[in-house]
N, C-alpha and C positions, 0 to 999 in steps of 0.2 A: 789554218794548218795547211801545209803543202800536200799535194797528192802523193800517196804512197804507191810506189810501182811494184813492190813485193812485200811478202810477209817478213822477209829478213829485215827490211827497212823499218817495219813496225816493231819488230822485236828489239832492234837497236835503240830505237826511240824510248821504248819502255825501259830497257836496261839502263839507259843514260838518264832516265827520269825527265826526259824532254816532254813526255806526255803521259797520259794514262788511258786505260780502257774506255772509261766513260767519255772522255774527250774524243776518242776515236769513233765510238758509236755515234756520238752527237754529230761529228763530221759527216758520217755516211747518212744519218738521218737528214741532215741539211741538203745533201746531194740528191736524196730521194725526193724531197719537197721541190727542189729547183727543177728536177727533170721529171716531174710527175706526168708531163704530157707524153712521155715514152710508154707509159702504161705497163711497165715491167712488173711492178708489185701489185698484187691483188689485195694483199693485207700486210700491213707493217706492224711488227711486234714492238712498238716503241717503248712501252713502259717495262715490259719484261726484259727487253734487250738492255736498257739502261740499268735495271736492277741487277741483272746478270754481270754487267760490266763492273758495277761496284763491288760485287762479291768477288770477282776475279782480281780486282786491284788489291783487295785484302790478301788474297792468296799469293799474289806477286810479292807483296810486302813481307810475307812470312816464308817465302821461298818454296811454296807448296803448289804452284800453278802447273797446269798441264802443258803439253808442248805446243798447243794451239792457242794458248792465252793471247788474246789481242786480235785473233782472226775473226772477221765478221763475215758470216755465211748466209746466203739466201737459198731457200729450198723450193724445188719445183712443186707446183700444186697437185702433185700425185703422191707426195710422201707425208706420211702421218707424223703428227706431233701432238702428244697428249693434251687434251683440253683446248685444242686450236681447231678451227675449221679447216676442212680440206674438201674440195669438191671436184677435183680433176677438170676444173674450168668447165664444168657441165651443169646445166639446170637441174638435171636428175638427182644430183647430190646436194641440192640447195639446202643449206643450214646444217649439213652433217658435220659433227664434231668427232674428232679422233678419240678412240678409247685407249690407245696405246701409241708409243713412238717407234718409228721404224728403226731397224738396227743400225743402218748407216748414220742416221741422224743422231741416235743415241750415242754412238761412238765418238762423234764430233763433240757433243756436249760433255762427255766424260773427259775429253782432253781440253775442256774449257774454251772451245770455240763458241761464239755468240751468234745465235740464230736471230736474224733481224727481220724475217718475214717470209711469206710465200709468193712464189713467182708465176706469172701468167704463162699459159701454154696452150697448144691446140687441145681440144676436148678429148680427154682420155689418151692423149699422146698421138692422136691421129691427124697428121698434117705436116706440111713441109713449109709453112709460111706464117704460122701463128695467126691466121685469119679465122680459124675455127673455134674461137673461144667465146663462151658466154659472157666474159669480162671485156670483150672487145679486142681489137688487134694491138699488138706490140709494134712500136716504131723503131726502126734501125737508127742508131745514134749517128751513124756516118751520113745518112741521107733519110729524112723523115718520110720521104715519099716511097720508100722501098722497104720490103719485108726484112725481118731479122733472121729468117729461117725458122724451121719448126722440127719437132714440136716444142723443143725447149727454148723458144725464142726469148721469153722473159729471163730465164737463167743466163742466156748469152748476153743480152743487153745490160743486165744488172752489172756484169763484170766489165763489159765494154765501156759503159758510162760511168764506171767508178761509184757504183751504188753499194758495193760490198767488195770484200777482198776476193773471195771465191764463191762458187755456187755449185749446187748439185742439180743435175738434170737426169733424164733418162734417155736411152738410146735403144730403140727397137729396130730401126732400119737406117739410122743416120741422124737421129734426133739430137745428138750432142755434136756430132762432127760437122753437119751441114750449117747449123747456126754459128758454130765457132768460126767456120770459113767465111760466112757472110758478115760476121762482125769483127774479124781480124784478131781473134784471140786463140788460146790453146783449148782444145776439148778432146777428152779421151773416152773411148768405149773400151773398157777392160774386157778380158776374156769372159765369156758367159760362165757364170758360177763363181767368179772371183769375189764378187760382192753379194751379200745376202739381199734377197728381194722382200724379206719380211717387212711389212709396213709400206709396200709400194702397191698402189692401186693398179691392178693387172690390166694390160692391153692384150699382149700375146705372150704367154708365160715361158715359152721355150725360146724367146728372142729377147724379152725385156732385160735391160742391163743398166744399173745405175752408173752414171759417169760424172766426170768433173770438168768445170770450167775454171780457167785462171788466166792471168796475163803472162805468166811465165811457166817454164817446165818444173822448176823446183817446187813451187807452191802446189802445182797439180799432183806431183809425186808425193808430197807430204800428206795431202788429203786422202789420196788413194791408199796409202800404206796404213792410214788410220782406220778407214771404213772397211777395208778388205779382210777376208779371213773367215774361218769356220763360225757357224751360228746354229745353235740348237733349234731355232725357230724356222729354219729353212733346210729342208732335207736335200735340196738340189745344190746347195753351196759346196764349193771344194774345201777339202780339209788340208790342202797344201799349205805349207807355212808361207808367210808373207814377207818378202825381203823389205829392208828399209830403203825403199826406191829413192828417197831423197838424198841418200848418202852414196848412191852408186851411179852418179851422173857423169863420171869421167869416161871419155870415149877416145881411144887412141890406137885402133887396129884397122887394117884393111878389111873390108867386108864385100860380100857378093850381094848385088842388088838387082832385082828383076823389075821391069816395067812392062805393063800389059799393052801390046800393040793395039788392041781393040779400043782401049781407052783413049790413047793418043790420037788415033785415026778416026775417032768418032766424029761425024758430021755435026753432032750436037754441041761439041766442045768449042767454047769461046776462044778466039785466036790468042788473046792475051794470056789466058790460062795455059794453053798449050805451050806458048813461048816461055812463060815462067817455069813451067814444069821441066821442060827440055833444058832450060838454063841450069837448073839445079843438078839434073842428071850429068850434064857436061862438066860442071864444076866438080862433082864428086869423081868423075872419070879422070880428070886432070890431077886430082889429089891422090890417085893411085888405087881407087876402089874399082872393083870389077862390075861393070854395068852391062847387062844383057837384056835385049828385047825378047819377050816370050809371047806365045799365043795363048789365049784362053778361050777356047772355042764354045765353052758353056756360058759365056758372059750374057748372051741374049736370053738365056733362061733363067737367070738369077732373079730378075725383077718380077716375072710372073710367078715363079716359085714362092718368092717372098710374100707377094699379096694373096696368093691362094692360102698359104699356111697361116698367115697372121690374121686374115679376116675370119678364118675358121675358128681360130683360138679366141678371137674377139667375140664371135657369135656366142661361144660357150661362157666366156668370162663375164660378159655383160648381161647374161640372162638373169643374174641376181638382182639387177636394178629394175624393180618392177612396181614400186610404190607401196609394198606391203609392210616392210619392216623399217625402212629408214629413207630419208631423202624426199624428193618431190612426189606428191600424189595429186593427181588431177582432181579439181573440184567439180568436174563435169560428168563423172560416172553415175550411171543408173543401175549397174549390177557389177558382179565381180569381173566378168569378161571385159566389159567396157572400161573398168578401172585399169586392168593390165594394158589394154590397147592404147587408150588415151594417155595414160601416164607415160608410156614409152614414146609414143608419137610426139607428145609435147615436151617431154624432158630431154630427149636426145636431139642433137643438131643434125643437119643434113648429111655431113660427111660420115658421122658415126652410124647413122641409119643406113647409109649406102654400104658401109663395110660389114655391118651386121647382116644385112640382106644377102650380100655376096658370100659371106661366110656360111650363112644357113643353107644357101643353095649348094655350095661345094660339099657340105656335109650331109646333104639329103641322100636317101637310100639309092636313088636313081643315078646319082652323079659322084658318090663318095669314092669309088675306085677309079673312075675317069679323071678326077681332079685331085682330091686330097691324097689318096694313096700314091698316085703317080708323082705328085709334088714332093712327098716324103722321100721317094726313091731318088728324085732329081737332087734334092737337098743333100743326100748322102754323096752323090757323085760330085757336087760342087765342093762340098766339105773335103772329100778325099783329094780332089785336084788341088785345091788350095793348100791343104797341108803338105802334099807332095812338093809343091813349089817352095813352100817355106822350109822343107828339109834340105832342099838343094841351095836355096838362097837365104841369106839372113833377113832381108827385108824385101817387101814389095812396095813400090812407090807409084802413086797415081794422083791425078787431081782429086780433090775432095768433092767438088761439084762441077757440073758441065758449064755452069755460068756463074757470074757474080750475082748479088742480090737483085732480084727482079721487082718490078713495081706492084704495088697493091692492085689486086684485081686482074692482073695479067693472066693468070691461069685459073681464075675462080670458076669459069664456066667450062673448063676443060679438065676433068679429073685426070685423064691419061697424061696430059702435059705435066700436071702437078706431080704425078707419081714418077714421071721420068727425071725429076729433080734428084731422086734417090738412086739413080742408076749407078753411081760409083761407090756408094756407101753400103749397099745391101750385101755385097759379097762377104764382107767381114761378119755381118750379122747372121747371114745364112750359115756361114762356117763356124761361128762362135769364136773366132780369133780376136785378139786385141788390135785396135786401130786408133791412131791419133791424127787430129788435123792441127796443123801449125800454120801461122801466117806466112804467106809467100808473095809479098808485094801487093800492088794495086793495079787495077786496070786504068784505062785512059779517063775514066770518070772519077777516079780516086776511090773506087770501091774495093774493099779487101778481097784477096784471092787466098784460098787455102790449099795446102799440100797435104795429102793423106799418106801415111806410112802404116803398113801392116807388118806384124811379126807373128810368130807361131804361138800357140796357146801358152799362157803363163810366162810369157817372155816380156812382161811389162817393164822390167828393170833395163833390159836391152833396148827396148823401144824408147824409153825415157832418155837414155844415155845418147842414143843416136839422134833423137829430136833435139836434145839440148845442144848437140854438136852443130846441127843444121841451123838452128836459131841463133846460135852464137856467131856463126860464120856469115849469116846473111846480112 
């Protein structure tokens, strides 16, 4: 079977009876085995995926199949699926089996998507390189000596290496967009509250967002329109109606675009990424769009604000993992207190422990106002400033990452250097607005470069249409 480049190709092949769902699933299963060294999957649902494919083939024959029939999807190892193991790539959830299915995954299943397995990630979504996983690191298919990005590295590589049609990841501070950039694919972080978080193992609840990886814009839009929308299980999800994004991809009007001076002038920005970003802006200008440079004086505060707030929320969210009710429990305890201490010390990885400790510190009585309360106020300033910009301009364009994929171990001993990899993605996360990363060429080593586009809240339809216009013209 030839490689499918889009879900439209899969649908045409099914309609013309050139293939069937079972053959498609087997094709992806063969690819997963061939590229097992990438370590993208931590568990492959071979038998259930093949059984589901047979069921959908019968539905197709009777004309009763859902709109995602034939789409094969991988899910990040933080999303629950009934009767399947999920452990957030952490030892502390060793052997834990989901008691229910997350809303986003359930909605895919209801439209006859086939879930093929769970995907490796940084532990509890904490990391920018996928080196913080109990299952081991994921390799970038473009260069196996380099990271795929994180935390949704497995989800990105699964699409990059053609191990599934699309995949779900999560984005707290860039964990969909950064790996999408490093692997040369499309990755979106929707508006916060656009997609239900029910069934998502929490890292930082006011930031966590389920996002989508794909090879093209239309497939991405199709998945998002399926999983988005109101959900009685999540009181924070928006009740706004969900447009059919995949049918609204036409773009044909002049727009106003801002780019942030501080991102383009950053000393950390790799020259080839700067050149590619400016090239896109110049091309848009020549096509009649209004391009303006703007200052974002709060940019230097975005990253510290993000890390203060997310570590505080992580400290609270991860307190439930203590060895009492589920998951790993130390065999070395001699009383209740040692059971708590040893379970958490042995069960959590170094990066997770670092963030829990930092979050506990900023929430402590002596420092709560100095750090957490102040960070909340700064978050409001960043959100207001970003939304004001997006009321004046249709889009904000910037690089997705300061560099292309770095080598394994390059930042392992320097947490601050690792955190700086998120410097261009956290603004959208702190502000809650949607942002997408699309491929934007390669550097001199052949490594993918990403371009990030932000729009105002709930403007995913406009974001997809503009991104589709850019990818078609590149």
